[in-house]
C-alpha positions in Angstrom: 166.5 -46.6 191.7 163.8 -48.5 193.7 163.0 -52.1 194.4 165.8 -54.5 195.4 168.6 -52.0 195.9 172.3 -52.8 195.9 175.9 -51.8 195.3 178.0 -53.9 193.0 178.8 -57.5 193.8 180.1 -57.8 197.4 178.2 -60.3 199.6 175.2 -58.7 201.3 175.3 -58.1 205.0 171.6 -57.2 205.0 168.8 -58.0 202.5 165.3 -56.5 202.9 162.7 -57.8 200.4 159.1 -56.5 200.0 158.9 -55.5 203.6 155.4 -54.7 204.9 154.7 -53.4 208.4 152.0 -51.2 210.0 151.6 -49.5 213.4 148.1 -48.8 214.7 146.7 -49.2 211.2 149.1 -46.9 209.6 151.3 -48.5 206.9 155.0 -47.7 207.5 156.4 -50.1 204.9 154.6 -51.3 201.8 157.0 -53.4 199.7 160.2 -51.8 200.8 163.4 -53.5 199.6 167.1 -52.8 200.2 170.4 -54.8 199.8 173.4 -53.6 201.8 176.8 -55.2 201.0 179.1 -56.2 203.8 181.4 -53.4 205.0 179.4 -50.5 203.5 178.3 -47.3 205.3 174.7 -46.2 204.7 172.8 -43.1 205.9 169.1 -43.7 206.5 167.0 -40.5 206.0 163.3 -39.6 205.7 160.6 -37.5 207.2 160.0 -37.6 210.9 157.5 -40.4 211.6 158.3 -42.3 208.3 159.5 -45.4 210.3 163.3 -45.1 210.4 163.6 -46.2 214.0 161.0 -48.9 213.4 163.1 -50.3 210.6 166.0 -50.7 213.1 163.6 -52.6 215.4 162.7 -54.9 212.5 166.3 -55.5 211.6 167.2 -56.4 215.2 164.3 -58.7 215.4 162.5 -56.7 218.1 159.5 -56.4 215.7 158.1 -59.0 213.3 157.3 -58.0 209.6 153.7 -58.5 208.4 155.1 -59.3 205.0 158.3 -59.7 203.1 161.5 -60.7 204.8 164.8 -59.5 206.3 167.8 -61.7 205.8 171.1 -61.5 207.7 174.2 -63.8 207.5 174.2 -66.6 210.1 175.7 -65.6 213.4 176.0 -61.9 212.3 176.4 -59.7 215.4 174.0 -56.7 215.3 174.1 -53.9 217.8 173.1 -50.3 218.5 173.4 -47.9 221.4 171.6 -49.4 224.4 168.5 -47.5 225.4 169.3 -48.2 229.1 172.4 -46.1 229.6 174.9 -47.4 232.2 174.5 -45.8 235.7 176.1 -48.2 238.1 179.3 -48.2 240.2 181.5 -49.6 237.4 184.1 -47.3 235.9 183.6 -45.9 232.4 186.5 -48.0 231.2 185.2 -51.2 232.7 181.8 -50.6 231.3 183.2 -50.2 227.8 185.4 -53.3 228.1 182.5 -55.4 229.3 180.7 -54.6 226.0 183.0 -57.2 224.2 181.1 -60.1 225.7 183.3 -62.8 224.0 186.5 -61.3 225.5 184.9 -61.0 228.9 183.7 -64.6 228.9 187.1 -65.9 227.7 189.0 -64.0 230.4 186.5 -65.3 233.0 186.9 -68.9 231.8 190.7 -68.5 231.6 190.7 -67.7 235.3 188.7 -70.8 236.2 189.8 -73.6 233.9 192.6 -76.0 234.8 192.6 -77.9 231.5 195.9 -77.0 229.7 194.5 -77.7 226.3 191.5 -75.4 226.9 193.8 -72.7 228.3 195.8 -72.8 225.1 192.6 -72.5 223.0 191.5 -69.5 225.1 194.8 -67.8 224.7 194.8 -68.4 220.9 191.3 -67.0 220.6 192.2 -63.9 222.8 195.1 -63.2 220.5 192.9 -63.6 217.4 190.4 -61.0 218.7 193.2 -58.6 219.8 192.1 -58.9 223.4 195.4 -57.6 224.8 195.0 -54.2 223.2 191.4 -53.9 224.4 192.1 -51.4 227.2 194.0 -49.1 224.8 191.2 -49.3 222.2 188.5 -48.6 224.8 190.5 -45.6 226.2 191.0 -44.2 222.7 187.2 -44.4 222.0 186.4 -42.7 225.3 189.0 -40.0 224.7 187.6 -39.4 221.2 184.1 -38.9 222.8 185.4 -36.3 225.2 186.5 -38.1 228.4 189.8 -37.5 230.2 192.0 -40.3 231.5 190.9 -39.4 235.1 187.2 -39.5 234.1 187.5 -43.0 232.6 188.3 -44.4 236.0 185.2 -42.8 237.7 181.9 -44.7 238.1 179.2 -44.2 235.5 176.8 -43.0 238.2 178.9 -39.8 238.6 177.9 -38.6 235.2 174.7 -37.0 233.8 172.4 -38.7 231.3 174.0 -37.1 228.3 177.5 -38.1 229.3 176.3 -41.7 230.1 174.8 -41.8 226.5 178.4 -41.2 225.3 179.5 -44.2 227.4 176.8 -46.3 225.8 178.0 -45.2 222.4 181.6 -45.9 223.3 180.6 -49.4 224.4 178.9 -50.4 221.1 181.8 -48.9 219.1 184.2 -51.0 221.1 182.2 -54.2 220.6 182.6 -53.8 216.8 179.4 -55.6 215.7 179.1 -56.9 212.1 176.2 -54.6 211.6 176.2 -51.3 213.6 172.9 -49.5 213.8 173.2 -45.9 215.1 170.1 -43.7 215.7 171.0 -40.0 215.9 174.4 -40.7 217.5 175.6 -37.0 217.5 172.6 -35.7 219.6 174.6 -36.0 222.8 178.0 -35.0 221.3 179.7 -31.7 221.0 181.5 -30.6 217.8 184.7 -32.3 218.8 183.0 -35.6 219.5 180.9 -35.4 216.3 184.0 -34.9 214.2 185.8 -37.7 215.9 182.8 -40.0 215.3 182.7 -39.1 211.6 186.4 -40.1 211.3 185.8 -43.3 213.3 182.8 -44.5 211.3 184.6 -43.8 208.0 187.3 -46.3 209.1 185.0 -48.8 210.8 185.7 -52.2 209.4 182.2 -53.5 209.3 178.7 -52.5 208.0 177.1 -49.3 209.4 173.6 -47.9 209.0 173.1 -44.5 210.6 170.0 -42.4 211.1 171.1 -38.8 211.4 170.1 -35.2 210.6 173.8 -34.2 210.7 174.7 -33.2 207.2 178.5 -33.3 208.0 178.2 -36.9 209.2 176.0 -37.9 206.2 178.5 -36.3 203.8 181.7 -37.6 205.2 181.1 -40.9 206.9 178.7 -42.8 204.6 178.9 -43.8 200.9 175.2 -43.9 200.1 171.9 -42.6 201.3 168.7 -44.8 201.7 165.6 -42.5 201.5 162.5 -43.9 203.3 159.4 -42.2 201.9 155.8 -43.4 201.6 156.7 -46.9 202.7 159.5 -47.5 200.1 163.3 -47.3 200.3 165.3 -45.7 197.5 169.1 -45.8 197.3 171.2 -42.9 196.2 175.0 -43.1 195.8 177.1 -40.5 197.6 176.6 -38.4 200.6 173.7 -36.2 201.7 174.4 -33.3 199.4 174.5 -35.6 196.3 171.2 -37.1 197.5 169.6 -33.7 197.9 170.7 -32.6 194.4 169.3 -35.7 192.9 166.0 -35.4 194.7 165.7 -31.8 193.6 166.3 -32.8 190.0 163.7 -35.6 190.3 161.2 -33.2 191.8 161.7 -30.7 189.0 161.2 -33.4 186.3 158.2 -34.9 188.1 156.6 -31.5 188.5 157.2 -30.7 184.8 155.7 -34.0 183.7 152.7 -33.5 185.9 152.1 -30.1 184.5 152.3 -31.3 180.9 149.9 -34.2 181.7 147.5 -31.8 183.3 147.4 -29.7 180.2 146.9 -32.8 178.0 144.1 -34.0 180.2 142.4 -30.6 180.1 142.7 -30.5 176.3 141.2 -34.0 175.9 138.4 -33.3 178.5 137.5 -30.1 176.7 137.1 -32.0 173.4 134.9 -34.6 175.1 132.8 -32.0 176.8 132.2 -30.1 173.5 131.5 -33.0 171.1 130.3 -36.0 173.0 126.7 -35.0 172.2 127.3 -34.5 168.5 126.7 -37.5 166.3 129.5 -36.6 163.9 132.1 -36.3 166.6 130.7 -38.9 169.1 133.2 -41.6 168.0 136.2 -39.2 168.4 134.9 -38.0 171.7 134.5 -41.6 173.0 138.1 -42.4 171.8 139.5 -39.4 173.8 137.4 -40.4 176.8 139.1 -43.8 176.7 142.5 -42.1 176.4 141.7 -40.1 179.5 140.7 -43.3 181.4 143.9 -45.1 180.4 146.2 -42.2 181.2 148.3 -43.1 184.3 148.2 -40.1 186.6 151.5 -38.3 187.3 151.2 -36.8 190.8 153.2 -33.6 191.2 155.7 -33.9 194.1 154.2 -33.0 197.4 155.6 -29.7 198.8 157.8 -30.4 201.9 156.1 -29.3 205.1 157.2 -25.7 205.8 159.4 -25.7 208.8 159.5 -22.2 210.2 161.1 -20.2 213.0 159.9 -16.6 213.4 162.1 -14.7 215.8 160.6 -11.4 217.0 162.8 -8.4 215.9 164.5 -6.3 218.6 165.0 -2.6 218.4 168.4 -1.3 217.5 170.8 -0.4 220.3 174.0 1.6 220.2 177.2 -0.4 219.7 178.8 -2.2 221.4 175.9 -4.0 223.1 178.4 -5.8 225.4 182.1 -5.3 226.1 184.6 -7.1 228.3 187.9 -5.6 229.5 190.3 -7.9 231.4 187.4 -10.1 232.6 188.0 -13.3 234.5 185.2 -15.8 235.3 184.8 -19.1 237.1 182.8 -20.9 239.7 184.5 -19.7 243.0 187.9 -21.2 242.7 190.5 -20.5 240.1 189.1 -18.7 237.1 188.1 -20.9 234.1 188.7 -18.0 231.7 190.8 -14.9 232.3 192.0 -11.8 230.6 189.0 -11.6 228.3 188.9 -8.5 226.0 185.9 -9.0 223.8 183.3 -6.9 222.1 179.8 -7.7 220.7 177.8 -5.6 218.3 174.2 -6.2 217.4 174.9 -7.5 213.9 177.6 -10.1 215.1 177.3 -13.8 214.2 179.9 -15.6 216.4 180.6 -19.3 216.7 182.4 -20.5 219.9 185.0 -23.1 219.1 187.1 -25.2 221.6 187.5 -28.7 222.9 185.2 -30.0 225.6 185.9 -28.6 229.0 187.8 -25.5 227.8 185.0 -23.1 228.9 182.6 -22.5 226.0 179.6 -23.0 228.3 181.2 -20.8 231.0 181.7 -18.0 228.4 178.0 -18.5 227.3 176.8 -18.1 230.8 178.9 -15.0 231.4 177.5 -13.4 228.2 174.0 -14.4 229.2 174.4 -12.8 232.7 174.1 -16.2 234.5 177.6 -15.9 235.8 179.1 -12.7 237.3 182.7 -11.7 236.5 185.3 -12.5 239.1 187.4 -9.6 237.9 187.7 -7.0 235.2 185.0 -4.9 233.7 181.9 -6.0 231.8 179.7 -3.3 230.3 176.2 -3.9 228.9 174.3 -1.3 226.9 171.1 -0.1 228.6 168.0 -2.1 227.8 170.0 -5.1 226.6 167.8 -8.2 226.5 169.5 -11.6 226.2 167.9 -14.9 225.1 169.6 -18.1 226.2 169.0 -21.6 224.9 170.8 -24.6 226.2 170.2 -28.3 225.8 169.2 -28.8 229.4 166.4 -26.3 229.0 164.5 -28.8 226.8 164.6 -31.2 229.8 163.3 -28.4 232.1 159.9 -28.0 230.3 156.9 -29.0 232.4 156.0 -32.4 230.9 152.3 -32.4 231.9 151.7 -28.9 230.5 150.9 -27.9 226.9 153.0 -25.4 224.9 150.0 -23.1 225.1 150.1 -23.3 228.9 153.9 -22.6 228.9 153.5 -19.4 226.9 150.3 -18.3 228.7 152.2 -18.3 232.0 154.7 -15.9 230.5 152.2 -13.7 228.7 149.0 -13.9 230.9 147.6 -10.7 229.4 147.7 -11.7 225.7 144.7 -13.2 224.0 144.7 -16.9 223.0 144.8 -16.1 219.2 148.0 -14.2 219.6 149.6 -16.9 221.8 148.7 -19.5 219.2 150.1 -17.3 216.5 153.4 -17.1 218.4 153.5 -20.9 218.7 152.7 -21.3 215.0 155.6 -19.0 214.2 157.8 -21.8 215.5 156.0 -24.6 213.7 153.8 -25.6 216.7 150.4 -25.7 215.1 147.0 -26.2 216.8 147.4 -29.9 217.5 150.9 -29.5 219.0 149.9 -26.4 221.0 147.3 -28.4 222.9 149.4 -31.6 223.4 151.2 -32.0 226.7 155.0 -31.8 226.5 155.5 -35.4 227.5 153.9 -36.5 224.2 155.8 -34.0 221.9 158.7 -35.2 219.8 162.2 -34.1 220.6 162.1 -31.6 217.7 158.8 -30.1 218.9 160.2 -29.7 222.4 163.3 -27.9 221.0 161.0 -25.6 219.0 159.1 -24.7 222.2 162.3 -24.0 224.1 163.6 -21.8 221.2 160.3 -19.9 221.2 160.5 -19.3 225.0 164.1 -18.1 224.7 163.3 -15.5 222.0 159.9 -14.4 223.4 161.2 -11.0 224.5 162.9 -10.2 221.2 166.4 -10.4 222.6 169.2 -8.2 221.2 171.7 -11.0 221.9 170.7 -14.7 221.3 173.0 -17.3 222.8 172.3 -20.8 221.4 174.1 -23.9 222.9 173.5 -26.9 220.6 170.1 -25.6 219.2 169.9 -28.3 216.4 169.7 -31.4 218.6 166.5 -33.3 217.7 165.8 -30.9 214.8 165.4 -32.6 211.4 167.4 -31.4 208.3 164.5 -29.2 207.0 164.1 -27.6 210.4 167.9 -26.9 210.6 167.7 -25.1 207.2 164.7 -23.1 208.5 166.8 -22.1 211.6 169.6 -21.0 209.3 167.1 -18.7 207.4 165.7 -17.3 210.6 169.2 -16.6 212.1 170.3 -15.0 208.9 167.4 -12.6 208.9 167.5 -12.0 212.7 168.2 -8.4 213.7 170.1 -9.3 216.9 173.5 -10.7 217.7 174.0 -14.5 217.7 176.5 -16.5 219.7 176.5 -20.2 218.7 177.8 -23.4 220.2 177.0 -26.4 217.9 178.3 -29.7 216.6 176.6 -28.9 213.3 179.3 -27.5 211.1 176.8 -26.9 208.3 174.9 -24.5 210.6 178.1 -22.8 211.8 179.4 -22.4 208.2 176.1 -20.7 207.0 175.4 -18.5 210.0 178.7 -17.5 211.7 180.9 -14.8 210.2 183.3 -14.7 213.2 185.0 -17.6 215.1 186.2 -17.4 218.7 188.5 -20.1 220.0 188.2 -20.9 223.7 191.5 -22.5 224.6 193.8 -22.7 227.6 191.8 -20.2 229.7 191.6 -17.6 227.0 189.3 -16.5 224.1 190.9 -15.4 220.9 189.7 -14.9 217.3 190.2 -18.1 215.1 191.6 -16.5 211.9 191.3 -19.6 209.7 188.1 -21.3 208.5 186.0 -24.1 209.9 187.8 -26.8 207.7 191.1 -25.8 209.3 189.5 -26.1 212.7 188.1 -29.5 211.8 191.7 -30.6 210.9 193.0 -29.2 214.1 190.4 -31.2 216.1 191.4 -34.4 214.5 195.0 -33.9 215.8 195.9 -35.2 219.3 194.1 -33.6 222.1 197.3 -32.1 223.5 198.3 -30.4 220.2 198.2 -26.6 220.6 196.2 -24.5 218.1 199.4 -23.2 216.7 199.9 -26.6 215.0 196.9 -25.9 212.8 198.8 -22.9 211.5 202.3 -24.4 211.1 202.2 -24.3 207.3 201.1 -20.7 207.1 203.5 -18.0 206.0 205.2 -15.8 208.6 203.0 -13.0 209.9 203.0 -9.8 207.9 203.7 -6.5 209.5 200.9 -5.1 211.6 199.8 -2.7 208.9 199.3 -5.5 206.4 197.5 -7.5 209.1 195.2 -4.6 209.7 194.5 -4.4 205.9 193.6 -8.2 205.8 191.2 -7.7 208.8 189.5 -4.8 207.1 189.1 -6.8 203.8 187.6 -9.6 205.8 185.2 -7.1 207.5 184.2 -5.8 204.0 183.5 -9.3 202.8 181.5 -10.1 205.9 179.4 -6.9 205.3 178.9 -7.8 201.6 177.7 -11.3 202.4 175.3 -9.9 205.0 173.9 -7.4 202.5 173.5 -10.2 199.9 171.7 -12.5 202.3 169.3 -9.8 203.3 168.7 -8.6 199.7 167.9 -12.2 198.8 165.5 -12.5 201.6 163.8 -9.2 200.7 163.5 -10.4 197.1 161.8 -13.6 198.3 159.4 -11.5 200.4 158.7 -9.2 197.4 157.7 -12.2 195.3 155.4 -13.4 198.1 153.8 -9.9 198.3 153.3 -10.0 194.5 150.8 -12.9 194.9 147.3 -11.4 194.1 145.6 -13.9 196.2 147.3 -12.5 199.3 145.2 -9.3 198.9 141.9 -11.1 199.4 139.9 -9.6 202.3 140.0 -12.9 204.1 143.8 -12.9 204.2 144.3 -9.4 205.6 146.0 -10.6 208.7 148.4 -12.7 206.7 149.2 -9.8 204.4 150.0 -7.6 207.5 152.4 -10.3 208.7 154.2 -10.4 205.3 154.3 -6.6 205.1 155.8 -6.3 208.5 158.4 -8.9 207.7 159.3 -7.0 204.5 159.7 -3.8 206.4 161.9 -5.5 209.0 164.1 -7.0 206.4 164.3 -3.7 204.5 165.5 -1.9 207.7 168.0 -4.7 208.1 169.3 -4.1 204.5 169.7 -0.4 205.3 171.7 -1.1 208.4 173.8 -3.7 206.6 174.5 -1.3 203.8 175.5 1.4 206.2 178.0 -0.9 207.9 179.3 -2.0 204.5 179.9 1.6 203.6 181.7 2.3 206.9 183.9 -0.8 206.4 184.7 0.3 202.8 185.7 3.8 203.9 188.0 2.3 206.6 189.6 -0.1 204.0 190.1 2.7 201.5 191.8 4.8 204.2 194.1 2.0 205.2 195.0 1.3 201.6 195.8 5.0 201.1 198.0 5.0 204.2 199.9 1.9 203.1 200.5 3.5 199.6 201.6 6.8 201.2 204.1 4.9 203.4 
């Protein structure tokens, strides 16, 4: 569906007609049209650089279209998160309250005016806009975004840039504009904040357009997707998954039609070439030539740019690679976490769950060796290498150096060709390798930081919010890379899609302890949407009474078998894909020998992974069969 796009009959909040706009000679919009009814929620997606943020600037009036028009209702209030984040002496609560400018102006006037009639008008208007509940509403928004009651009273200047971005988001949500424009609002949120925002936007009383790479947000908080591609806007009903399925179907049809037309063209051209010189067939050849000229070309869909992550494979170590017995950890005062009894094996894929401030980052630092235990025993296997990626590391890149200079500093003895190959393995091709960090996109900086964190082929990879600034295709590539990775992975992320595809164990960090979360991520999502002081046990209140320990052991063994089976399936699927790649005859051309070596090496690594996964599956099956026999015998 293209052209003037709309839902049903509600009055439009926003109308875009035949929009034309270019930047530095590059056309971003060429006849784009869209109609958004009042009160609807819309996700705006498209390739990086397509012009999504520019469209927001055009809607706000910061930029002027070269053609077409953008129409909004008179006096409609439009707002997005301010680029200048608050950093003054005002408290978080006062900063958010000040965002409702009408309320602030009315309260100020009420304190100055002596005209009884005007005072009555002001009081009536304050009641109409629900001004008396404003402090409660502002507090609820700040609490949803991760701030405690004490923190709300502290000045903005006390907080880091990421936390002040949350305050800016809270302010625009509190102001409740008629048209809310949000550009990657979850980038500075943790899982709890992202889930709260999903729920808030789904209930938001006015129109919302959100640019996001968060599939959960785009599936649960919006009713339609607007796809910006090659200067046009196309509307798809439903969330992101429905959009992705529809696009895949369209691509398949378009590719089939292009293939059929190419065969038809080849047939007509063959006839023309054979018979145009023969007098008896000249008229027919001329007729087919005209058919060729009139044939509207069907262009096959362009292949999406391949977004890759190539993690180097570590050697296998004896299990466990890391074990904690009665460990406590903190920052000098009372321990943040205590009584930790945990074990990590090299094939583990673990997601850390827990509300903000419970200690997920503290646990990550402990596992990474950046914090020493305050008590208890922590054992690491010999030769253990740990890779650690956290959000702040992207900010610690040297802005006036290129990615090539970053990696050369760590690998001074390696040749330039090998260094560039390492960067290419993370999607940083020749142009990006020679561009200073200050001019790279957020996604390219994240790729560089991930490459540096995995440079030594770590046996344990700890990732704290790795998907910030990565587009959806890059997130899918990261899932593939982590699935194939031969080391242990510990994840902290607000991207539930990533957690659901990668993690096979969940650890809950809560009330100073770390324990397995026995339910699934959806149960955890429901738990997080409960009040902040609700204990985790509430999430399980409807579960049947615990079974005897033997039955619990049996359930745990069955879960382990399922986990092993899933791991084998994933690796088998990856090996099959690599086998199909290696079956390509062109790959064996002499000029592609280096590329062939890379694919052969990947195939060998995955095959080794399959062998290890099958051995673990066999071991789990034997343990399960033994337990079932003991239960039957009893």
